[in-house]
N, CA and C atoms of all chains as a GROMACS GRO file, in nm:
protein
  609
    1MET      N    1  10.799  10.006   7.805
    1MET     CA    2  10.677   9.926   7.825
    1MET      C    3  10.657   9.896   7.974
    2GLN      N    4  10.533   9.907   8.018
    2GLN     CA    5  10.504   9.882   8.159
    2GLN      C    6  10.453   9.739   8.177
    3GLU      N    7  10.520   9.666   8.265
    3GLU     CA    8  10.485   9.525   8.286
    3GLU      C    9  10.489   9.490   8.434
    4ILE      N   10  10.405   9.394   8.470
    4ILE     CA   11  10.415   9.331   8.602
    4ILE      C   12  10.456   9.187   8.576
    5ILE      N   13  10.566   9.146   8.636
    5ILE     CA   14  10.619   9.012   8.612
    5ILE      C   15  10.610   8.932   8.741
    6ILE      N   16  10.544   8.816   8.732
    6ILE     CA   17  10.525   8.733   8.852
    6ILE      C   18  10.594   8.599   8.827
    7ASP      N   19  10.691   8.567   8.909
    7ASP     CA   20  10.761   8.438   8.899
    7ASP      C   21  10.712   8.349   9.013
    8ILE      N   22  10.667   8.229   8.977
    8ILE     CA   23  10.617   8.135   9.078
    8ILE      C   24  10.698   8.008   9.066
    9SER      N   25  10.777   7.978   9.167
    9SER     CA   26  10.862   7.858   9.160
    9SER      C   27  10.780   7.735   9.197
   10SER      N   28  10.836   7.618   9.166
   10SER     CA   29  10.762   7.494   9.193
   10SER      C   30  10.755   7.463   9.342
   11ASP      N   31  10.827   7.539   9.424
   11ASP     CA   32  10.808   7.522   9.569
   11ASP      C   33  10.712   7.628   9.624
   12GLY      N   34  10.646   7.699   9.533
   12GLY     CA   35  10.541   7.792   9.574
   12GLY      C   36  10.588   7.933   9.604
   13GLU      N   37  10.718   7.960   9.588
   13GLU     CA   38  10.768   8.095   9.618
   13GLU      C   39  10.726   8.192   9.508
   14ILE      N   40  10.678   8.308   9.549
   14ILE     CA   41  10.624   8.406   9.454
   14ILE      C   42  10.705   8.535   9.462
   15THR      N   43  10.750   8.582   9.346
   15THR     CA   44  10.819   8.711   9.339
   15THR      C   45  10.748   8.798   9.237
   16ILE      N   46  10.724   8.923   9.274
   16ILE     CA   47  10.658   9.017   9.182
   16ILE      C   48  10.756   9.129   9.149
   17GLU      N   49  10.769   9.159   9.022
   17GLU     CA   50  10.851   9.272   8.979
   17GLU      C   51  10.764   9.366   8.896
   18SER      N   52  10.783   9.492   8.915
   18SER     CA   53  10.717   9.586   8.825
   18SER      C   54  10.826   9.651   8.742
   19ARG      N   55  10.804   9.661   8.612
   19ARG     CA   56  10.905   9.717   8.523
   19ARG      C   57  10.844   9.829   8.440
   20GLY      N   58  10.922   9.934   8.422
   20GLY     CA   59  10.880  10.041   8.332
   20GLY      C   60  10.796  10.148   8.398
   21PHE      N   61  10.764  10.129   8.525
   21PHE     CA   62  10.687  10.231   8.597
   21PHE      C   63  10.784  10.328   8.663
   22LYS      N   64  10.745  10.452   8.671
   22LYS     CA   65  10.827  10.550   8.741
   22LYS      C   66  10.749  10.602   8.860
   23GLY      N   67  10.818  10.605   8.973
   23GLY     CA   68  10.754  10.661   9.092
   23GLY      C   69  10.663  10.562   9.162
   24LYS      N   70  10.575  10.616   9.247
   24LYS     CA   71  10.493  10.532   9.335
   24LYS      C   72  10.386  10.454   9.261
   25VAL      N   73  10.362  10.486   9.135
   25VAL     CA   74  10.257  10.418   9.061
   25VAL      C   75  10.284  10.267   9.052
   26CYS      N   76  10.412  10.226   9.059
   26CYS     CA   77  10.444  10.083   9.052
   26CYS      C   78  10.382  10.008   9.171
   27LEU      N   79  10.380  10.074   9.287
   27LEU     CA   80  10.322  10.010   9.405
   27LEU      C   81  10.170   9.997   9.389
   28GLN      N   82  10.109  10.103   9.333
   28GLN     CA   83   9.964  10.100   9.312
   28GLN      C   84   9.926   9.991   9.210
   29GLU      N   85  10.006   9.981   9.103
   29GLU     CA   86   9.974   9.887   8.995
   29GLU      C   87   9.986   9.741   9.039
   30THR      N   88  10.078   9.713   9.132
   30THR     CA   89  10.098   9.574   9.175
   30THR      C   90  10.015   9.537   9.298
   31GLN      N   91   9.949   9.634   9.357
   31GLN     CA   92   9.878   9.608   9.483
   31GLN      C   93   9.769   9.502   9.465
   32PHE      N   94   9.703   9.502   9.348
   32PHE     CA   95   9.594   9.404   9.331
   32PHE      C   96   9.646   9.261   9.332
   33VAL      N   97   9.769   9.242   9.282
   33VAL     CA   98   9.827   9.107   9.282
   33VAL      C   99   9.860   9.065   9.425
   34LYS      N  100   9.914   9.160   9.502
   34LYS     CA  101   9.948   9.129   9.642
   34LYS      C  102   9.822   9.098   9.722
   35ASP      N  103   9.718   9.178   9.702
   35ASP     CA  104   9.592   9.156   9.774
   35ASP      C  105   9.530   9.021   9.736
   36LEU      N  106   9.545   8.987   9.610
   36LEU     CA  107   9.488   8.862   9.558
   36LEU      C  108   9.558   8.739   9.617
   37LEU      N  109   9.690   8.748   9.633
   37LEU     CA  110   9.768   8.629   9.666
   37LEU      C  111   9.798   8.611   9.814
   38GLY      N  112   9.801   8.716   9.889
   38GLY     CA  113   9.834   8.698  10.030
   38GLY      C  114   9.891   8.824  10.089
   39HIS      N  115  10.005   8.813  10.152
   39HIS     CA  116  10.066   8.934  10.207
   39HIS      C  117  10.214   8.940  10.173
   40GLU      N  118  10.264   9.063  10.174
   40GLU     CA  119  10.401   9.089  10.132
   40GLU      C  120  10.499   9.053  10.244
   41LEU      N  121  10.600   8.972  10.209
   41LEU     CA  122  10.702   8.936  10.308
   41LEU      C  123  10.816   9.036  10.308
   42ALA      N  124  10.853   9.080  10.187
   42ALA     CA  125  10.966   9.172  10.173
   42ALA      C  126  10.949   9.251  10.045
   43SER      N  127  11.006   9.370  10.042
   43SER     CA  128  10.994   9.454   9.924
   43SER      C  129  11.121   9.535   9.907
   44GLN      N  130  11.163   9.552   9.782
   44GLN     CA  131  11.284   9.629   9.756
   44GLN      C  132  11.255   9.729   9.645
   45LEU      N  133  11.281   9.854   9.673
   45LEU     CA  134  11.260   9.958   9.572
   45LEU      C  135  11.384   9.971   9.487
   46THR      N  136  11.366   9.999   9.360
   46THR     CA  137  11.479  10.014   9.269
   46THR      C  138  11.489  10.162   9.227
   47PRO      N  139  11.598  10.203   9.163
   47PRO     CA  140  11.617  10.345   9.131
   47PRO      C  141  11.500  10.406   9.054
   48ALA      N  142  11.435  10.329   8.968
   48ALA     CA  143  11.323  10.384   8.889
   48ALA      C  144  11.209  10.433   8.978
   49TYR      N  145  11.200  10.371   9.097
   49TYR     CA  146  11.094  10.412   9.189
   49TYR      C  147  11.106  10.561   9.223
   50TYR      N  148  11.231  10.607   9.230
   50TYR     CA  149  11.255  10.745   9.273
   50TYR      C  150  11.247  10.844   9.156
   51GLU      N  151  11.227  10.792   9.034
   51GLU     CA  152  11.211  10.880   8.920
   51GLU      C  153  11.064  10.921   8.909
   52THR      N  154  11.040  11.031   8.840
   52THR     CA  155  10.902  11.074   8.817
   52THR      C  156  10.881  11.088   8.668
   53ASN      N  157  10.758  11.106   8.629
   53ASN     CA  158  10.726  11.122   8.488
   53ASN      C  159  10.739  11.267   8.442
   54LYS      N  160  10.777  11.356   8.535
   54LYS     CA  161  10.792  11.497   8.497
   54LYS      C  162  10.917  11.513   8.412
   55LYS      N  163  10.907  11.592   8.306
   55LYS     CA  164  11.023  11.618   8.222
   55LYS      C  165  11.112  11.721   8.289
   56SER      N  166  11.240  11.696   8.290
   56SER     CA  167  11.330  11.795   8.348
   56SER      C  168  11.368  11.898   8.242
   57ILE      N  169  11.381  12.021   8.283
   57ILE     CA  170  11.414  12.128   8.189
   57ILE      C  171  11.559  12.170   8.213
   58LYS      N  172  11.638  12.161   8.108
   58LYS     CA  173  11.778  12.201   8.123
   58LYS      C  174  11.792  12.346   8.082
   59ARG      N  175  11.856  12.425   8.162
   59ARG     CA  176  11.880  12.565   8.131
   59ARG      C  177  12.030  12.586   8.113
   60TYR      N  178  12.064  12.654   8.009
   60TYR     CA  179  12.205  12.682   7.982
   60TYR      C  180  12.232  12.830   8.000
   61LEU      N  181  12.338  12.859   8.063
   61LEU     CA  182  12.377  12.999   8.080
   61LEU      C  183  12.483  13.034   7.977
   62LYS      N  184  12.467  13.145   7.915
   62LYS     CA  185  12.570  13.189   7.821
   62LYS      C  186  12.692  13.231   7.900
   63LEU      N  187  12.800  13.167   7.874
   63LEU     CA  188  12.921  13.201   7.948
   63LEU      C  189  13.006  13.304   7.874
   64CYS      N  190  12.993  13.310   7.742
   64CYS     CA  191  13.070  13.409   7.670
   64CYS      C  192  12.989  13.457   7.549
   65GLY      N  193  13.027  13.564   7.496
   65GLY     CA  194  12.960  13.623   7.379
   65GLY      C  195  12.833  13.685   7.426
   66MET      N  196  11.295   9.828   8.594
   66MET     CA  197  11.236   9.768   8.713
   66MET      C  198  11.217   9.877   8.818
   67SER      N  199  11.105   9.876   8.884
   67SER     CA  200  11.088   9.979   8.986
   67SER      C  201  11.071   9.924   9.127
   68HIS      N  202  11.023   9.804   9.140
   68HIS     CA  203  11.031   9.741   9.271
   68HIS      C  204  11.008   9.590   9.262
   69VAL      N  205  11.058   9.520   9.364
   69VAL     CA  206  11.047   9.374   9.368
   69VAL      C  207  10.986   9.337   9.503
   70ALA      N  208  10.890   9.247   9.503
   70ALA     CA  209  10.827   9.207   9.630
   70ALA      C  210  10.815   9.056   9.637
   71LYS      N  211  10.833   9.002   9.757
   71LYS     CA  212  10.810   8.859   9.780
   71LYS      C  213  10.678   8.844   9.856
   72ILE      N  214  10.600   8.744   9.817
   72ILE     CA  215  10.466   8.728   9.870
   72ILE      C  216  10.450   8.592   9.939
   73GLU      N  217  10.383   8.592  10.053
   73GLU     CA  218  10.344   8.466  10.116
   73GLU      C  219  10.202   8.435  10.076
   74LEU      N  220  10.183   8.319  10.014
   74LEU     CA  221  10.054   8.286   9.955
   74LEU      C  222   9.948   8.251  10.059
   75GLU      N  223   9.827   8.304  10.035
   75GLU     CA  224   9.707   8.260  10.106
   75GLU      C  225   9.610   8.213   9.998
   76ILE      N  226   9.552   8.096  10.017
   76ILE     CA  227   9.455   8.046   9.918
   76ILE      C  228   9.319   8.106   9.954
   77LYS      N  229   9.273   8.198   9.870
   77LYS     CA  230   9.149   8.271   9.899
   77LYS      C  231   9.036   8.235   9.804
   78SER      N  232   9.072   8.188   9.683
   78SER     CA  233   8.970   8.163   9.582
   78SER      C  234   8.953   8.013   9.557
   79LEU      N  235   8.833   7.964   9.589
   79LEU     CA  236   8.806   7.822   9.564
   79LEU      C  237   8.802   7.794   9.414
   80ASP      N  238   8.751   7.892   9.336
   80ASP     CA  239   8.746   7.875   9.190
   80ASP      C  240   8.886   7.855   9.132
   81ALA      N  241   8.981   7.937   9.179
   81ALA     CA  242   9.118   7.925   9.129
   81ALA      C  243   9.180   7.793   9.172
   82LEU      N  244   9.144   7.745   9.293
   82LEU     CA  245   9.196   7.616   9.340
   82LEU      C  246   9.141   7.502   9.254
   83ILE      N  247   9.013   7.512   9.218
   83ILE     CA  248   8.952   7.411   9.131
   83ILE      C  249   9.020   7.412   8.994
   84GLN      N  250   9.044   7.531   8.941
   84GLN     CA  251   9.115   7.544   8.813
   84GLN      C  252   9.256   7.486   8.822
   85ALA      N  253   9.321   7.509   8.936
   85ALA     CA  254   9.456   7.457   8.956
   85ALA      C  255   9.455   7.304   8.954
   86CYS      N  256   9.354   7.245   9.018
   86CYS     CA  257   9.343   7.099   9.020
   86CYS      C  258   9.323   7.045   8.878
   87GLN      N  259   9.238   7.113   8.801
   87GLN     CA  260   9.216   7.070   8.662
   87GLN      C  261   9.344   7.078   8.582
   88ARG      N  262   9.418   7.184   8.604
   88ARG     CA  263   9.545   7.206   8.534
   88ARG      C  264   9.643   7.092   8.563
   89LEU      N  265   9.642   7.043   8.688
   89LEU     CA  266   9.738   6.940   8.730
   89LEU      C  267   9.686   6.798   8.708
   90GLY      N  268   9.560   6.785   8.667
   90GLY     CA  269   9.500   6.652   8.650
   90GLY      C  270   9.454   6.592   8.780
   91PHE      N  271   9.436   6.675   8.884
   91PHE     CA  272   9.385   6.628   9.013
   91PHE      C  273   9.232   6.645   9.014
   92GLU      N  274   9.166   6.569   9.102
   92GLU     CA  275   9.020   6.578   9.112
   92GLU      C  276   8.981   6.656   9.237
   93PHE      N  277   8.912   6.767   9.220
   93PHE     CA  278   8.863   6.844   9.334
   93PHE      C  279   8.725   6.789   9.369
   94VAL      N  280   8.707   6.744   9.493
   94VAL     CA  281   8.577   6.688   9.535
   94VAL      C  282   8.512   6.784   9.634
   95ARG      N  283   8.411   6.854   9.584
   95ARG     CA  284   8.343   6.954   9.667
   95ARG      C  285   8.263   6.885   9.779
   96ASP      N  286   8.268   6.943   9.899
   96ASP     CA  287   8.190   6.897  10.015
   96ASP      C  288   8.229   6.758  10.066
   97GLN      N  289   8.344   6.709  10.029
   97GLN     CA  290   8.392   6.584  10.091
   97GLN      C  291   8.450   6.621  10.228
   98LYS      N  292   8.392   6.564  10.333
   98LYS     CA  293   8.423   6.611  10.469
   98LYS      C  294   8.538   6.537  10.537
   99LYS      N  295   8.589   6.434  10.474
   99LYS     CA  296   8.705   6.363  10.530
   99LYS      C  297   8.804   6.334  10.418
  100TYR      N  298   8.931   6.342  10.450
  100TYR     CA  299   9.031   6.305  10.350
  100TYR      C  300   9.111   6.186  10.400
  101GLN      N  301   9.159   6.105  10.310
  101GLN     CA  302   9.235   5.986  10.344
  101GLN      C  303   9.373   6.023  10.396
  102TRP      N  304   9.411   5.968  10.510
  102TRP     CA  305   9.546   5.984  10.563
  102TRP      C  306   9.576   5.865  10.653
  103TYR      N  307   9.689   5.868  10.720
  103TYR     CA  308   9.728   5.755  10.805
  103TYR      C  309   9.626   5.732  10.916
  104GLY      N  310   9.565   5.841  10.962
  104GLY     CA  311   9.459   5.828  11.061
  104GLY      C  312   9.503   5.853  11.204
  105ARG      N  313   9.632   5.866  11.223
  105ARG     CA  314   9.683   5.892  11.359
  105ARG      C  315   9.805   5.981  11.347
  106TRP      N  316   9.808   6.085  11.428
  106TRP     CA  317   9.919   6.180  11.425
  106TRP      C  318  10.041   6.119  11.494
  107VAL      N  319  10.153   6.110  11.424
  107VAL     CA  320  10.274   6.053  11.485
  107VAL      C  321  10.385   6.159  11.502
  108GLY      N  322  10.353   6.282  11.470
  108GLY     CA  323  10.446   6.392  11.497
  108GLY      C  324  10.567   6.395  11.407
  109ASP      N  325  10.556   6.341  11.286
  109ASP     CA  326  10.673   6.337  11.197
  109ASP      C  327  10.686   6.461  11.108
  110TYR      N  328  10.592   6.552  11.116
  110TYR     CA  329  10.606   6.678  11.042
  110TYR      C  330  10.526   6.786  11.117
  111PRO      N  331  10.564   6.912  11.101
  111PRO     CA  332  10.494   7.017  11.177
  111PRO      C  333  10.352   7.039  11.127
  112LEU      N  334  10.262   7.068  11.218
  112LEU     CA  335  10.124   7.100  11.179
  112LEU      C  336  10.118   7.242  11.126
  113PRO      N  337  10.027   7.268  11.032
  113PRO     CA  338  10.011   7.407  10.987
  113PRO      C  339   9.968   7.495  11.104
  114GLU      N  340  10.002   7.622  11.095
  114GLU     CA  341   9.971   7.716  11.201
  114GLU      C  342   9.819   7.718  11.227
  115GLY      N  343   9.782   7.708  11.352
  115GLY     CA  344   9.640   7.716  11.389
  115GLY      C  345   9.564   7.585  11.378
  116ILE      N  346   9.632   7.478  11.336
  116ILE     CA  347   9.566   7.347  11.324
  116ILE      C  348   9.610   7.259  11.441
  117ILE      N  349   9.513   7.192  11.505
  117ILE     CA  350   9.547   7.100  11.614
  117ILE      C  351   9.521   6.957  11.566
  118THR      N  352   9.578   6.862  11.636
  118THR     CA  353   9.574   6.722  11.589
  118THR      C  354   9.432   6.669  11.572
  119ASP      N  355   9.338   6.716  11.658
  119ASP     CA  356   9.200   6.668  11.648
  119ASP      C  357   9.134   6.707  11.515
  120GLN      N  358   9.188   6.810  11.451
  120GLN     CA  359   9.129   6.856  11.324
  120GLN      C  360   9.179   6.776  11.204
  121LEU      N  361   9.284   6.697  11.223
  121LEU     CA  362   9.339   6.621  11.111
  121LEU      C  363   9.238   6.516  11.064
  122GLY      N  364   9.227   6.502  10.934
  122GLY     CA  365   9.133   6.405  10.875
  122GLY      C  366   9.000   6.467  10.838
  123ALA      N  367   8.968   6.584  10.896
  123ALA     CA  368   8.842   6.651  10.864
  123ALA      C  369   8.869   6.767  10.768
  124CYS      N  370   8.775   6.792  10.678
  124CYS     CA  371   8.794   6.900  10.580
  124CYS      C  372   8.660   6.948  10.527
  125ASP      N  373   8.663   7.052  10.448
  125ASP     CA  374   8.542   7.105  10.383
  125ASP      C  375   8.529   7.053  10.239
  126HIS      N  376   8.643   7.032  10.177
  126HIS     CA  377   8.651   6.976  10.042
  126HIS      C  378   8.777   6.890  10.038
  127ALA      N  379   8.792   6.811   9.932
  127ALA     CA  380   8.912   6.727   9.924
  127ALA      C  381   8.966   6.725   9.782
  128ILE      N  382   9.092   6.690   9.772
  128ILE     CA  383   9.156   6.677   9.641
  128ILE      C  384   9.212   6.536   9.630
  129LYS      N  385   9.172   6.469   9.522
  129LYS     CA  386   9.224   6.334   9.495
  129LYS      C  387   9.335   6.346   9.390
  130VAL      N  388   9.447   6.283   9.419
  130VAL     CA  389   9.561   6.289   9.328
  130VAL      C  390   9.577   6.151   9.264
  131PRO      N  391   9.572   6.142   9.131
  131PRO     CA  392   9.581   6.012   9.064
  131PRO      C  393   9.707   5.934   9.106
  132GLY      N  394   9.690   5.807   9.134
  132GLY     CA  395   9.803   5.722   9.171
  132GLY      C  396   9.838   5.730   9.319
  133CYS      N  397   9.762   5.806   9.396
  133CYS     CA  398   9.791   5.821   9.539
  133CYS      C  399   9.672   5.771   9.622
  134THR      N  400   9.702   5.710   9.733
  134THR     CA  401   9.596   5.662   9.822
  134THR      C  402   9.550   5.775   9.913
  135TYR      N  403   9.646   5.846   9.967
  135TYR     CA  404   9.611   5.957  10.056
  135TYR      C  405   9.561   6.076   9.975
  136GLU      N  406   9.480   6.160  10.041
  136GLU     CA  407   9.418   6.275   9.975
  136GLU      C  408   9.461   6.405  10.043
  137ILE      N  409   9.419   6.513   9.984
  137ILE     CA  410   9.449   6.645  10.042
  137ILE      C  411   9.317   6.704  10.093
  138GLY      N  412   9.317   6.748  10.216
  138GLY     CA  413   9.199   6.813  10.273
  138GLY      C  414   9.207   6.964  10.250
  139VAL      N  415   9.094   7.022  10.214
  139VAL     CA  416   9.086   7.168  10.197
  139VAL      C  417   8.998   7.220  10.310
  140VAL      N  418   9.058   7.298  10.399
  140VAL     CA  419   8.988   7.343  10.520
  140VAL      C  420   8.968   7.493  10.514
  141LYS      N  421   8.843   7.536  10.527
  141LYS     CA  422   8.814   7.680  10.526
  141LYS      C  423   8.842   7.739  10.664
  142ARG      N  424   8.920   7.845  10.665
  142ARG     CA  425   8.952   7.914  10.791
  142ARG      C  426   8.939   8.062  10.767
  143ASN      N  427   8.838   8.124  10.825
  143ASN     CA  428   8.807   8.266  10.802
  143ASN      C  429   8.790   8.291  10.652
  144SER      N  430   8.876   8.374  10.594
  144SER     CA  431   8.856   8.408  10.453
  144SER      C  432   8.952   8.333  10.361
  145SER      N  433   9.023   8.234  10.414
  145SER     CA  434   9.115   8.160  10.327
  145SER      C  435   9.104   8.010  10.352
  146TYR      N  436   9.178   7.934  10.274
  146TYR     CA  437   9.174   7.788  10.283
  146TYR      C  438   9.313   7.735  10.317
  147THR      N  439   9.316   7.633  10.402
  147THR     CA  440   9.441   7.565  10.437
  147THR      C  441   9.437   7.424  10.377
  148LEU      N  442   9.551   7.381  10.326
  148LEU     CA  443   9.560   7.245  10.272
  148LEU      C  444   9.621   7.154  10.378
  149LEU      N  445   9.559   7.038  10.399
  149LEU     CA  446   9.612   6.940  10.493
  149LEU      C  447   9.636   6.809  10.419
  150TRP      N  448   9.749   6.747  10.444
  150TRP     CA  449   9.778   6.618  10.380
  150TRP      C  450   9.881   6.545  10.464
  151ASP      N  451   9.888   6.414  10.444
  151ASP     CA  452   9.984   6.331  10.515
  151ASP      C  453  10.102   6.308  10.420
  152SER      N  454  10.216   6.362  10.456
  152SER     CA  455  10.330   6.353  10.364
  152SER      C  456  10.405   6.220  10.373
  153TRP      N  457  10.347   6.125  10.449
  153TRP     CA  458  10.413   5.994  10.460
  153TRP      C  459  10.416   5.922  10.326
  154GLU      N  460  10.310   5.937  10.246
  154GLU     CA  461  10.302   5.866  10.118
  154GLU      C  462  10.394   5.933  10.016
  155SER      N  463  10.494   5.860   9.972
  155SER     CA  464  10.595   5.920   9.884
  155SER      C  465  10.537   5.961   9.749
  156ALA      N  466  10.440   5.884   9.698
  156ALA     CA  467  10.380   5.918   9.568
  156ALA      C  468  10.311   6.054   9.576
  157LEU      N  469  10.244   6.079   9.687
  157LEU     CA  470  10.175   6.208   9.706
  157LEU      C  471  10.278   6.320   9.718
  158ARG      N  472  10.383   6.292   9.796
  158ARG     CA  473  10.490   6.392   9.813
  158ARG      C  474  10.550   6.432   9.679
  159LEU      N  475  10.573   6.333   9.594
  159LEU     CA  476  10.633   6.360   9.463
  159LEU      C  477  10.539   6.442   9.374
  160LYS      N  478  10.410   6.408   9.380
  160LYS     CA  479  10.315   6.475   9.290
  160LYS      C  480  10.286   6.619   9.331
  161ILE      N  481  10.282   6.646   9.462
  161ILE     CA  482  10.244   6.782   9.504
  161ILE      C  483  10.364   6.867   9.544
  162GLY      N  484  10.482   6.803   9.553
  162GLY     CA  485  10.603   6.878   9.583
  162GLY      C  486  10.617   6.912   9.731
  163GLN      N  487  10.734   6.967   9.761
  163GLN     CA  488  10.763   7.010   9.897
  163GLN      C  489  10.662   7.116   9.940
  164ASP      N  490  10.598   7.094  10.055
  164ASP     CA  491  10.503   7.191  10.110
  164ASP      C  492  10.390   7.222  10.010
  165ALA      N  493  10.352   7.123   9.930
  165ALA     CA  494  10.245   7.138   9.829
  165ALA      C  495  10.275   7.251   9.730
  166GLY      N  496  10.402   7.273   9.705
  166GLY     CA  497  10.444   7.383   9.617
  166GLY      C  498  10.386   7.374   9.477
  167VAL      N  499  10.367   7.253   9.427
  167VAL     CA  500  10.314   7.236   9.291
  167VAL      C  501  10.168   7.286   9.285
  168ILE      N  502  10.091   7.256   9.390
  168ILE     CA  503   9.952   7.305   9.394
  168ILE      C  504   9.952   7.457   9.412
  169LYS      N  505  10.038   7.507   9.498
  169LYS     CA  506  10.044   7.651   9.523
  169LYS      C  507  10.085   7.725   9.395
  170GLN      N  508  10.176   7.666   9.320
  170GLN     CA  509  10.219   7.727   9.194
  170GLN      C  510  10.102   7.735   9.095
  171ALA      N  511  10.033   7.622   9.079
  171ALA     CA  512   9.920   7.619   8.985
  171ALA      C  513   9.809   7.713   9.031
  172TYR      N  514   9.785   7.717   9.162
  172TYR     CA  515   9.682   7.807   9.216
  172TYR      C  516   9.717   7.952   9.184
  173THR      N  517   9.841   7.989   9.209
  173THR     CA  518   9.884   8.128   9.186
  173THR      C  519   9.865   8.167   9.040
  174VAL      N  520   9.905   8.078   8.950
  174VAL     CA  521   9.890   8.106   8.807
  174VAL      C  522   9.743   8.129   8.772
  175GLU      N  523   9.657   8.040   8.819
  175GLU     CA  524   9.515   8.050   8.784
  175GLU      C  525   9.451   8.174   8.848
  176ALA      N  526   9.485   8.200   8.974
  176ALA     CA  527   9.426   8.316   9.043
  176ALA      C  528   9.468   8.447   8.975
  177VAL      N  529   9.595   8.459   8.942
  177VAL     CA  530   9.643   8.583   8.880
  177VAL      C  531   9.583   8.598   8.740
  178LYS      N  532   9.581   8.490   8.662
  178LYS     CA  533   9.527   8.499   8.526
  178LYS      C  534   9.381   8.543   8.528
  179GLN      N  535   9.302   8.480   8.614
  179GLN     CA  536   9.158   8.514   8.622
  179GLN      C  537   9.140   8.662   8.655
  180ASP      N  538   9.210   8.709   8.757
  180ASP     CA  539   9.189   8.847   8.804
  180ASP      C  540   9.250   8.949   8.707
  181ALA      N  541   9.366   8.918   8.653
  181ALA     CA  542   9.433   9.013   8.563
  181ALA      C  543   9.353   9.032   8.434
  182LEU      N  544   9.296   8.924   8.382
  182LEU     CA  545   9.216   8.935   8.260
  182LEU      C  546   9.092   9.021   8.285
  183LEU      N  547   9.031   9.003   8.402
  183LEU     CA  548   8.914   9.084   8.438
  183LEU      C  549   8.950   9.232   8.448
  184LYS      N  550   9.073   9.259   8.489
  184LYS     CA  551   9.117   9.398   8.504
  184LYS      C  552   9.174   9.456   8.374
  185GLY      N  553   9.165   9.379   8.266
  185GLY     CA  554   9.205   9.430   8.135
  185GLY      C  555   9.351   9.413   8.100
  186TYR      N  556   9.422   9.330   8.176
  186TYR     CA  557   9.562   9.304   8.143
  186TYR      C  558   9.572   9.198   8.034
  187HIS      N  559   9.677   9.208   7.956
  187HIS     CA  560   9.714   9.102   7.864
  187HIS      C  561   9.811   9.012   7.940
  188VAL      N  562   9.788   8.881   7.941
  188VAL     CA  563   9.870   8.791   8.022
  188VAL      C  564   9.945   8.692   7.933
  189ILE      N  565  10.074   8.684   7.952
  189ILE     CA  566  10.156   8.583   7.882
  189ILE      C  567  10.214   8.490   7.987
  190GLU      N  568  10.202   8.359   7.963
  190GLU     CA  569  10.257   8.260   8.056
  190GLU      C  570  10.379   8.195   7.994
  191LYS      N  571  10.488   8.192   8.066
  191LYS     CA  572  10.610   8.128   8.018
  191LYS      C  573  10.655   8.026   8.121
  192LYS      N  574  10.706   7.911   8.072
  192LYS     CA  575  10.749   7.807   8.165
  192LYS      C  576  10.900   7.792   8.159
  193THR      N  577  10.962   7.785   8.275
  193THR     CA  578  11.105   7.754   8.279
  193THR      C  579  11.119   7.618   8.348
  194ASP      N  580  11.243   7.574   8.374
  194ASP     CA  581  11.263   7.442   8.436
  194ASP      C  582  11.199   7.433   8.573
  195THR      N  583  11.208   7.540   8.650
  195THR     CA  584  11.161   7.531   8.788
  195THR      C  585  11.050   7.631   8.821
  196ALA      N  586  11.017   7.718   8.728
  196ALA     CA  587  10.920   7.822   8.762
  196ALA      C  588  10.825   7.849   8.646
  197ILE      N  589  10.718   7.917   8.678
  197ILE     CA  590  10.627   7.969   8.574
  197ILE      C  591  10.630   8.122   8.589
  198ARG      N  592  10.646   8.189   8.475
  198ARG     CA  593  10.648   8.335   8.476
  198ARG      C  594  10.522   8.388   8.409
  199LEU      N  595  10.455   8.480   8.476
  199LEU     CA  596  10.341   8.550   8.416
  199LEU      C  597  10.383   8.693   8.388
  200VAL      N  598  10.359   8.739   8.266
  200VAL     CA  599  10.390   8.877   8.231
  200VAL      C  600  10.258   8.948   8.203
  201LEU      N  601  10.229   9.050   8.283
  201LEU     CA  602  10.104   9.125   8.270
  201LEU      C  603  10.134   9.262   8.207
  202SER      N  604  10.061   9.296   8.104
  202SER     CA  605  10.081   9.427   8.043
  202SER      C  606   9.947   9.477   7.990
  203ARG      N  607   9.942   9.608   7.964
  203ARG     CA  608   9.821   9.663   7.899
  203ARG      C  609   9.852   9.795   7.832
   0.00000   0.00000   0.00000
């Protein structure tokens, strides 16, 4: 499931997480929230960012027979 | 999770600020040009960036907080709004939190909900002890 999660603390600190997106689309999907609220102070990419939606094809080589 | 970002808030939407005041039980007074404060700058807290002492006490709109004598000034600066208040009054400090965090929290919730719903997101709001979580999905 693809979600944007925004945590707003009572001291006004805002953290945005994108979950379930693969690749750069997570940045595009959250951009409207960033534009709406102000400007980005810091950002951290997670391993899913480097994944793509392309299916990988596994090829097996016959080693015997 | 694919990325995490921290955001510095700018108050850009007056509508969302009005909604935030309603949410908190505060009164937003449109076009009130002065807000109640001590009336003289004594240098006991830092001024917001770009604000000079002569500007204190003047505003474009004001926010009245129940049980407080002092008010919050809403000052338009370019495309955003700055909040000004005198933190000397302890009742006001308690109601709006450190650095007006309680107002900023309510504003953020209202601004995101308004915009996300317009963009077709389903929004769920969850409250924890110290934070409000918004979950946007579609």
